[in-house]
Each structure stands twice: as structure tokens, then as C-alpha cells.
C-alpha positions as CSV (number, residue, x, y, z in Angstrom):
1,X,79.2,226.7,101.7
2,X,82.4,228.7,101.5
3,X,83.1,230.5,98.3
4,X,86.1,229.3,96.3
5,X,87.4,232.8,95.5
6,X,89.3,234.8,98.1
7,X,87.8,238.2,98.1
8,X,90.9,239.9,99.4
9,X,92.9,238.9,96.4
10,X,92.2,240.7,93.1
11,X,92.1,238.4,90.1
12,X,91.5,239.3,86.5
13,X,90.5,235.8,85.4
14,X,88.3,233.1,87.0
15,X,89.3,229.6,87.7
16,X,88.7,226.9,85.1
17,X,86.0,224.4,86.0
18,X,87.7,221.3,84.6
19,X,84.8,218.9,85.4
20,X,82.4,221.1,83.3
21,X,84.8,221.6,80.5
22,X,85.8,218.0,80.1
23,X,82.3,216.7,80.5
24,X,81.1,219.0,77.8
25,X,83.9,217.8,75.5
26,X,83.0,214.2,76.2
27,X,79.3,214.8,75.3
28,X,80.3,216.7,72.1
29,X,82.6,213.9,71.0
30,X,79.9,211.3,71.7
31,X,77.4,213.3,69.6
32,X,79.9,213.7,66.7
33,X,80.6,209.9,66.8
34,X,76.8,209.1,66.7
35,X,76.3,211.5,63.8
36,X,79.2,210.3,61.8
37,X,79.1,206.6,62.5
38,X,75.5,205.5,63.3
39,X,76.4,201.8,63.4
40,X,78.3,202.2,66.7
41,X,76.8,200.0,69.4
42,X,75.1,201.9,72.3
43,X,76.9,199.7,74.9
44,X,80.3,200.7,73.5
45,X,79.3,204.4,73.5
46,X,77.9,204.2,77.1
47,X,81.1,202.6,78.3
48,X,83.2,205.3,76.6
49,X,80.9,208.0,78.0
50,X,81.1,206.7,81.6
51,X,84.8,206.3,81.5
52,X,85.2,209.8,80.0
53,X,83.2,211.3,82.8
54,X,85.2,209.3,85.3
55,X,88.4,210.8,83.8
56,X,86.9,214.3,83.9
57,X,86.1,213.8,87.6
58,X,89.6,212.6,88.3
59,X,91.2,215.6,86.5
60,X,88.8,217.9,88.5
61,X,89.8,216.4,91.8
62,X,93.5,216.6,90.9
63,X,93.2,220.2,89.8
64,X,91.5,221.1,93.1
65,X,94.2,219.4,95.2
66,X,97.0,221.1,93.2
67,X,95.3,224.6,93.6
68,X,95.4,224.4,97.4
């Protein structure tokens, strides 16, 4: 597997992993909703969680395409 970072180019910061960042935010938001509103139906939360992860994947793919 080829590394994403070009070793000939010096960078001071690393690239943002959008999939990991947005997935973490989705899970934190789901946890906050479950704690604050325990009467939320699990099917509704599962639907929101899956669509949030799908959105995170879409953003990660778009970010990778734009970087190249």
C-alpha cells in the first residue's frame, strides 16, 4: 500500500481524516441524544446513525478526490 504523504515535500501539518472526524462526531451526537432524550426510538436513532455515517463517507471520498 502506497503512503498518502509525499516524503519529498515537507509539511508542518498532517492531512485531516474526514471519515474518522465526522464518524466520531456522529457517535458523540447519538450518545448525547440518548442521554438527554431516553424516549427516542432505537429505529429512528439507527436510521440517523447510518445516514450520518454515509454522509461522512461521502465527504471523505470528495475530500480525497479534491486533494488529488
